[in-house]
C-alpha positions, -999 to +999 in steps of 0.1 A: +338+003-164+315-018-143+322-018-106+341-047-091+309-058-073+289-057-106+316-077-123+316-103-095+278-106-097+281-112-134+307-139-129+286-157-103+255-155-125+272-166-157+289-195-139+255-208-127+242-206-162+273-223-176+267-252-152+231-255-164+242-256-200+268-282-193+243-304-175+219-304-204+245-308-231+264-335-212+232-356-206+240-375-238+274-386-225+259-406-196+289-397-176+277-392-140+307-370-132+292-341-153+261-341-132+283-341-101+302-311-114+270-292-122+254-300-088+286-289-070+288-256-089+251-250-082+258-255-045+290-234-044+276-203-061+251-191-034+276-198-006+305-181-024+284-149-029+283-146+009+317-158+021+351-149+008+334-131-021+365-115-036+386-147-035+357-168-047+350-144-077+385-152-090+379-189-085+346-186-103+363-171-133+384-202-137+354-225-131+334-206-157+362-212-183+365-248-174+327-253-178+330-236-212+358-261-221+338-291-209+307-280-229+327-279-261+344-312-252+310-328-246+296-316-279+324-321-304+354-341-291+359-379-294+386-376-268+360-372-240+362-409-233+400-412-232+415-421-198+435-388-198+404-367-204+384-386-178+412-382-153+413-344-159+375-342-156+376-362-123+403-339-110+381-309-117+352-325-098+375-333-068+386-297-065+350-285-066+343-310-038+371-294-017+358-259-024+323-269-014+334-286+018+356-256+027+328-231+022+302-252+040+325-255+070+329-217+070+291-214+067+285-237+097+309-218+120+298-189+142+312-154+137+340-157+163+351-191+149+351-177+114+376-150+124+399-176+140+396-199+109+401-170+084+437-176+075+432-214+072+402-209+049+420-185+027+450-209+024+426-238+014+409-216-012+443-205-026+454-241-030+421-249-048+426-219-071+461-231-080+448-266-086+420-253-109+446-233-129+466-265-134+435-284-147+426-254-169+461-256-185+457-293-191+424-287-209+441-260-230+467-285-241+441-311-248+419-289-270+446-272-289+454-237-302+420-226-313+405-228-278+438-216-262+434-183-280+398-182-269+409-184-233+433-156-238+404-134-249+381-148-222+385-120-197+376-093-221+348-111-239+330-130-211+296-117-223+302-130-258+310-165-245+281-164-221+259-157-251+276-186-269+267-210-241+231-198-242+229-205-280+243-240-274+216-246-249+188-236-273+204-253-303+188-285-315+219-296-334+235-311-303+212-342-307+231-351-338+262-357-318+247-377-290+247-412-305+285-413-310+293-398-276+270-420-256+274-453-275+298-468-249+275-461-221+246-479-238+266-511-239+254-527-207+219-513-210+215-526-245+224-562-235+187-566-227+178-557-263+172-587-285+191-588-318+171-584-350+156-614-368+180-629-393+175-612-427+189-642-446+173-674-433+164-703-455+158-741-451+149-742-414+111-742-418+106-776-402+129-768-373+114-734-369+079-747-368+088-774-342+106-748-321+077-723-322+052-750-313+074-760-283+078-724-272+040-718-274+033-746-249+043-731-215+065-738-197+089-746-226+124-760-219+142-763-252+179-767-263+191-761-298+221-783-303+247-786-332+283-778-342+297-744-346+285-724-376+254-746-381+229-717-375+218-722-339+216-685-330+198-677-363+171-703-355+167-690-320+163-654-332+139-664-359+117-681-333+121-652-309+106-628-335+079-652-347+045-635-342+031-666-323+060-664-298+058-626-294+021-629-287+026-656-262+052-639-241+050-604-225+088-603-221+117-618-240+154-616-230+182-627-252+215-632-233+248-638-251+270-661-231+301-659-254+322-644-227+304-657-196+332-681-187+321-685-150+288-690-132+291-655-117+294-639-152+264-659-163+244-644-134+257-610-142+248-612-179+213-625-169+209-598-142+219-570-167+194-583-193+167-580-166+178-545-155+190-558-121+221-544-104+248-569-096+249-575-058+253-603-033+224-627-036+219-618-072+207-654-081+178-650-056+170-616-070+168-630-106+145-658-095+123-634-075+122-609-104+112-635-129+087-651-105+070-618-098+070-608-135+049-616-165+053-645-189+088-645-202+111-662-227+147-664-216+172-672-243+208-680-234+229-681-266+262-701-266+253-716-232+282-740-236+306-712-225+296-712-188+283-748-188+313-768-202+340-761-176+335-788-150+342-764-121+312-743-132+288-770-142+271-777-108+264-740-101+252-733-136+228-763-136+215-753-102+208-718-114+190-732-145+170-756-124+158-726-102+146-708-134+129-739-146+108-741-115+090-708-125+059-719-144+055-688-166+091-686-176+103-706-207+139-715-214+157-717-247+194-725-249+217-727-279+247-750-273+274-767-293+276-804-291+249-830-285+245-829-247+219-810-227+224-798-191+210-822-165+185-816-137+159-801-161+128-817-175+134-807-211+104-804-234+096-835-255+100-844-282+136-830-282+145-807-310+170-828-330+206-814-334+208-791-364+222-805-396+236-787-427+212-769-450+195-787-478+210-780-513+181-757-522+183-737-489+221-733-493+215-721-529+189-696-518+213-683-491+242-680-515+221-662-542+207-638-516+242-627-507+258-627-541+227-610-557+237-613-594+240-649-606+249-660-642+258-697-639+240-720-615+266-747-622+293-726-607+272-719-576+266-756-570+304-762-575+311-737-547+284-750-525+297-785-528+328-771-510+309-758-480+291-790-468+261-766-468+272-754-434+255-720-430+285-701-418+307-716-446+280-707-472+280-671-459+318-668-460+321-683-495+292-662-508+307-630-495+340-638-512+322-646-544+303-614-543+335-594-545+358-618-565+334-636-588+324-673-588+352-686-610+380-669-592+367-681-558+365-717-570+401-715-584+414-700-552+397-727-532+413-755-552+447-738-550+445-733-512+433-768-506+461-783-528+487-762-509+473-774-475+472-811-486+508-809-499+518-794-465+502-823-447+471-805-434+445-830-446+421-829-417+407-794-421+369-792-423+353-772-451+343-746-425+380-740-417+389-739-454+361-714-459+376-692-431+410-696-446+397-686-480+382-655-465+414-646-448+434-649-481+408-629-502+423-600-522+404-576-500+421-590-469+455-594-486+453-557-497+449-547-460+473-567-438+463-543-409+428-556-411+441-591-407+460-579-376+428-565-362+411-598-368+438-617-350+433-594-320+396-599-322+401-636-317+409-628-280+379-606-275+347-626-268+329-594-257+338-577-289+351-541-288+335-507-289+346-479-313+357-459-282+380-485-269+392-493-305+402-457-310+415-449-275+437-479-270+464-466-294+467-498-313+496-497-338+471-502-367+468-474-393+433-463-402+418-488-378+382-478-385+387-486-422+401-520-411+369-526-391+349-519-423+369-544-443+363-571-417+326-564-418+324-565-456+343-597-456+317-613-433+346-621-408+331-597-382+298-580-375+284-552-353+262-565-326+231-548-311+252-527-287+274-513-315+304-535-307+326-551-333+325-589-328+337-621-344+317-653-344+330-680-320+340-706-348+361-679-365+377-668-332+385-704-323+400-711-357+422-680-354+433-689-319+446-723-331+460-713-364+473-677-361+492-664-331+480-629-320+508-603-324+520-596-288+524-559-294+486-555-302+477-574-270+501-553-250+486-520-262+450-532-255+460-546-221+477-513-212+446-494-222+423-515-200+447-514-171+447-475-174+409-476-171+412-499-141+438-476-124+416-446-131+386-463-115+407-474-085+420-439-081+386-422-081+363-449-067+362-432-033+353-398-048+316-395-053+299-410-083+328-400-105+341-435-110+306-447-120+312-435-156+340-459-160+321-489-146+302-497-179+334-496-199+351-521-176+320-542-169+313-547-206+348-560-212+351-586-184+353-615-208+379-596-229+400-589-198+399-625-187+411-635-221+437-608-224+451-615-189+451-653-196+472-645-227+495-623-207+502-649-181+521-668-208+544-639-212+576-630-194+593-600-179+575-566-178+544-579-196+539-607-171+543-581-143+517-558-160+493-587-164+496-597-127+489-561-118+459-560-140+445-592-124+448-576-090+432-544-101+403-563-118+398-584-086+394-551-067+368-540-092+350-573-091+348-573-053+335-537-051+309-545-078+298-577-059+310-599-088+330-622-066+367-633-069+385-628-102+393-664-111+428-656-124+438-645-088+441-682-081+469-684-107+490-657-091+507-678-064+524-699-091+532-668-112+545-643-085+578-662-078+587-655-114+583-617-109+609-598-089+587-569-078+581-562-041+552-539-046+533-565-066+539-592-040+525-569-013+495-558-034+486-595-039+484-600-002+461-569+002+438-581-026+437-617-011+428-604+023+400-583+007+388-615-010+385-635+023+348-644+016+359-663-015+396-672-009+417-675+022+455-673+023+472-704+038+487-684+066+473-648+067+495-636+096+527-648+078+516-632+046+509-599+063+543-598+078+560-607+045+539-580+027+550-554+052+586-564+045+580-560+008+567-525+012+595-515+036+620-525+009+603-502-017+596-475+009+560-474-002+544-460+030+509-456+014+508-492+003+520-503+037+493-482+053+467-498+030+479-532+040+477-523+077+441-511+072+431-543+054+449-564+080+431-546+108+398-555+091+409-591+089+418-593+126+388-572+137+360-590+118+374-624+107+394-632+138+374-610+163+407-598+178+399-561+185+433-555+202+453-566+172+428-547+149+434-515+168+472-520+166+471-523+129+447-493+126+472-472+146+501-484+125+481-475+093+474-440+107+510-433+115+522-445+081+494-426+063+503-393+081+540-398+072+532-400+035+502-376+036+478-401+023+443-388+032+426-419+018+444-442+042+442-418+071+404-418+067+402-456+064+423-460+095+403-435+115+369-448+105+380-484+110+393-475+144+360-457+152+340-488+142+362-509+166+356-484+194+319-484+188+319-522+188+339-523+220+315-500+239+336-468+236+313-446+215+328-413+228+363-422+215+347-436+183+329-403+177+361-383+180+379-405+155+349-404+131+348-366+133+385-364+125+380-388+096+351-367+082+371-335+084+401-350+065+378-366+039+358-333+033+390-313+029+403-339+004+372-345-016+370-381-005+332-388-007+333-424+005+354-412+034+329-385+042+301-411+041+320-434+065+328-405+088+291-395+089+280-430+094+302-437+124+297-402+139+259-409+138+262-444+153+285-434+181+265-402+188+233-424+190+250-448+214+259-419+236+222-410+237+227-376+220+199-382+196+194-346+184+231-343+176+229-376+157+201-361+136+222-331+128+250-354+117+226-374+095+213-341+080+249-336+068+247-370+052+215-361+034+231-329+021+260-350+009+236-372-010+224-342-029+257-325-037+276-357-045+250-374-066+246-404-043+209-409-048+212-443-063+239-456-039+236-475-006+246-445+014+212-427+011+194-458+023+219-462+052+213-425+063+176-429+061+176-461+080+197-445+108+174-414+108+143-436+112+160-455+140+169-423+159+134-410+156+122-443+169+145-442+199+133-407+206+098-422+204+088-397+177+069-424+159+052-402+133+086-390+120+101-424+122+071-438+101+076-411+075+112-421+070+106-458+069+078-453+044+102-433+022+126-463+024+097-486+016+089-466-015+125-466-027+130-504-023+114-535-037+112-572-029+131-578-062+158-552-063+166-548-026+147-575-006+165-571+027+161-533+028+125-537+018+119-563+045+136-541+071+113-512+062+082-534+065+093-547+099+101-513+112+067-500+102+051-530+118+070-522+150+057-486+149+022-500+143+025-520+175+037-490+195+009-467+182-020-492+186-026-502+150-049-532+145-033-565+152-045-580+119-027-553+099+005-558+120+004-595+115+001-592+078+032-570+077+052-594+099+043-623+077+054-603+046+087-594+062+093-630+074+087-645+040+111-620+024+138-628+050+133-665+044+134-662+006+167-643+009+181-668+034+186-640+059+178-660+090+188-633+114+157-613+102+133-641+111+140-639+149+136-601+147+101-607+133+095-631+162+105-604+186+079-580+170+053-607+172+060-611+209+056-573+213+022-576+197+012-605+220+023-584+250+002-555+238-028-578+232-025-593+267-010-627+259+016-623+286+028-659+291+034-666+254+052-632+250+074-638+280+085-672+268+094-657+234+114-628+250+134-652+272+142-674+242+152-645+220+173-630+248+193-662+250+197-662+212+207-625+208+227-620+240+261-628+224+254-613+189+230-583+191+230-563+224+203-539+212+177-566+207+189-584+239+182-551+258+148-548+242+139-583+254+151-575+289+131-542+288+099-562+283+108-589+308+115-563+335+084-542+329+062-542+360+031-534+338+033-569+324+037-590+356+029-627+355+011-637+387+028-609+406+059-631+411+095-623+418+105-630+382+102-593+372+125-583+400+151-608+388+149-595+352+151-559+363+184-567+380+196-586+350+187-558+327+206-532+348+237-554+350+236-563+313+232-526+302+263-516+321+285-543+305+313-527+284+303-544+251+266-535+255+269-501+271+241-480+257+230-448+275+194-453+265+194-489+277+210-479+310+182-454+317+155-478+306+170-504+330+169-477+358+133-470+349+124-507+352+143-509+385+125-478+398+091-493+388+100-525+407+108-505+438+076-486+434+057-519+430+074-532+462+063-500+481+098-485+485+086-450+474+116-430+485+141-453+467+118-455+437+116-417+435+154-413+435+159-440+408+131-427+386+143-391+389+178-403+377+161-421+348+140-390+340+170-367+340+187-390+314+156-393+292+152-355+293+188-350+281+182-375+254+149-360+245+130-394+246+094-384+250+076-417+259+100-428+286+101-393+301+064-393+303+063-428+319+088-417+345+068-386+352+037-406+355+053-429+381+068-400+400+033-384+400+019-416+414+044-413+443+034-377+449-002-387+449+003-416+473+021-392+496-009-368+495+008-343+473-021-341+449-013-307+433+023-317+426+011-350+411-014-331+389+013-307+378+038-334+368+011-354+351+001-323+331+037-321+319+037-357+309+005-356+288+020-337+258+049-361+258+025-390+255+007-371+227+039-365+209+047-402+210+012-411+198+003-431+230-034-425+229-043-450+257-017-434+280-030-399+272-065-411+282-051-427+314-031-397+325-059-373+317-081-393+341-054-391+367-052-354+363-090-350+366-090-373+396-063-354+414-081-321+408-112-336+423-093-348+453-078-313+458-112-297+455-127-322+480-098-316+505-103-279+502-140-284+509-133-305+539-109-280+552-133-252+548 
């Protein structure tokens, strides 16, 4: 029997290997949560071997089994994408986060504190072990008896299963399973892939030639017009794949606008095709991306979807006009009708609206589909029924290929006679062709396929196999039904693998065949489950990221389904309203703007007797204040609290109070009312043990305290929030806790502690997989700022250069401009050439202006004034500082203090007048105001005041004030200002004849100037030291 220690070592080792196996196997799933799980396990194992080893070895056994389960699930199970499986996987990741936080806290404590915290730590780990066992049992149930028996043997055969995992790692067969597992996560990425050139394409030679010629003359601005089913998309794709066009353009982007029913969705579809992340200001990002890129052909298919609604038209045309201004970008639209968007100079001559095919082209198309033809006469008989409309020809040909020419013709006549006798005499031949396809023997033999087609009429985005299978639609053998629709030419699979139905067929079905409500209800429930899952886990690391593509690729479907649901009654109407509110929350978080159907809810909610729903609507509306404002927010908040009091839902009421606090704190600038609501939220959250709302209340309150000049209180609140978030696995809460701890600690002047807090944030980025999120950038920016305040300019530069390398003018213009500006400021402080600095300032200014971020431009003006001051242009610099102080005084106390620091600096006196004395007094008074209280600024103001006293000859008073400033700078570890104070104090000693003391204090100041890269100051103080030594030697000689 191996020793207990040996067995524990084996468990730890095998668990680390199992995490590595899962990481590589699960790469094909594109589910970020797997990477999070593996990263957490890798972080936990080394700490667990040192702390609570016995308890952790038991936990590791369960984790090892769960990793084994997940590996099998990732390889062979189609259920991995089901909401239930995703929920269990997320739950496992959350527990790992709690274990990691618990062990890290133990690791960071001293030995004595570890002893005091021992019982608390053991209790936390015991709870985690219990939770892991619960998740393990859920996986057993999910994967059935075969793996259940495996788990029963697990303890005795751990080596066997370890070897099994290693074999999986080395096996090449796993690649065969990747395409089906990962298909759903390719949906958004594949939107930028152009569909293939049409395989059956006849009779458009003249149109194609004219279109290609137009596209080859940059910049082209072309619209393909015509009725539905005329072949607009086919012509566009044929031109896109023409060799002359592919040679002309380095990039081509095909964007389907079927489901882009708003201008925001048009922007999102366009951004996705360009590989851009949806964010605020996305329109500008798209324009900048295309402007900076190579020659490009942009094709928007079915552009009438976003353009036709009157409420969208102005924004859509403005966007198109901006693209049209880029000379190396060509535009090609396909649109139904005969009208082109305005405000664009379209290429002339216009491409005429498409007309039906010629008889010969229709014949060639028909024959290509039917393949075997015996009687041309019968073909022409059938073609005469299609009006030579391409879609109608395709539909009739597909029917004839399976039923025969004669049977198809007879059925056509029979269907048309029945319709005419029933009074339907205005149907077009396209509609009759669709009807004939719907009544084909193949479709009649599979009524379930017809039901699926009816449902597809509501889905402009199409539907993936994953959602088709996981939505539990009451359609037997649903994948066979899909095949029937494809073979009947009523549906097709697009380039992303989704089943789709052409718009003319969808529109015909919507007007002629009601969708079975039960099918819509099942699909709606499925998507609402995904929205609930995302909402539940959105605060927990990158776990929710795996669901984002599934929801994001169905936004058009969700709008259509919810619009359908709003016509319902009872529970379905209630579920629909809930779905709209959930989707609005998703849209806001993803920077997609307001969900348009939110505007319908005020007329719908009176029909729904549900207190919770009424309250949630108010919460969602307050969160949407940038886009929509409640008529009377205060009244709505009061009514919503009453709704939640009726239901006794303390957590929802706490969420409402947190959102209301944000409304009053930021929209209304009423900090007193904001703090009241945060306090109310905290009390409610503690009563119902909601860690999420406790953390939101504490961080919100901390932000208000920081804003109100109480950073000490803010830091306490932020620390408490972080502790709760870490113990609960709330990654977003940990991020916010770290952020406000760092900001409050920085405001207190405790810069080294602030850096320690930020290091926690950097560790969190690694363990929680936050590399691609905004939190890493925020942490780096704060770190660079703290190093700058400490005047450790070399370290600050390193951080800002890292930010610069991770950002771009296109993807993240403001962050990029901030990095450029910060580096320019460091250049000024360290004596870099003025020409280099000016080039950077011009770069940053142009980015801010292009992004319409006008607050950034004055910051560049401040930097330019700093440069002028350094270069000796005192009058101009002083004028700029005074102007900027007036501008920033009410809105940015930090920049206002920097302006005062320069105006009150005796080294830059104008004509030795009393103005500097005035500004020194203003600076000291301003720095002590409650709203602008900043410990560094206070001591900088003292330094300026001490220098003024020194300049005026009041040496004793100057010594006392400068000594107080020096003490503060020493505690804050601010090198440059310490050195400057020491230099001034040394001057006082020197003027008093205390030459040795002056030399000693100057010698202490010199390395501080060196550390802050102040080369001219190093030279100056070195000369003072040498001079003082000479004086001492001379005095000694005189005495002797």
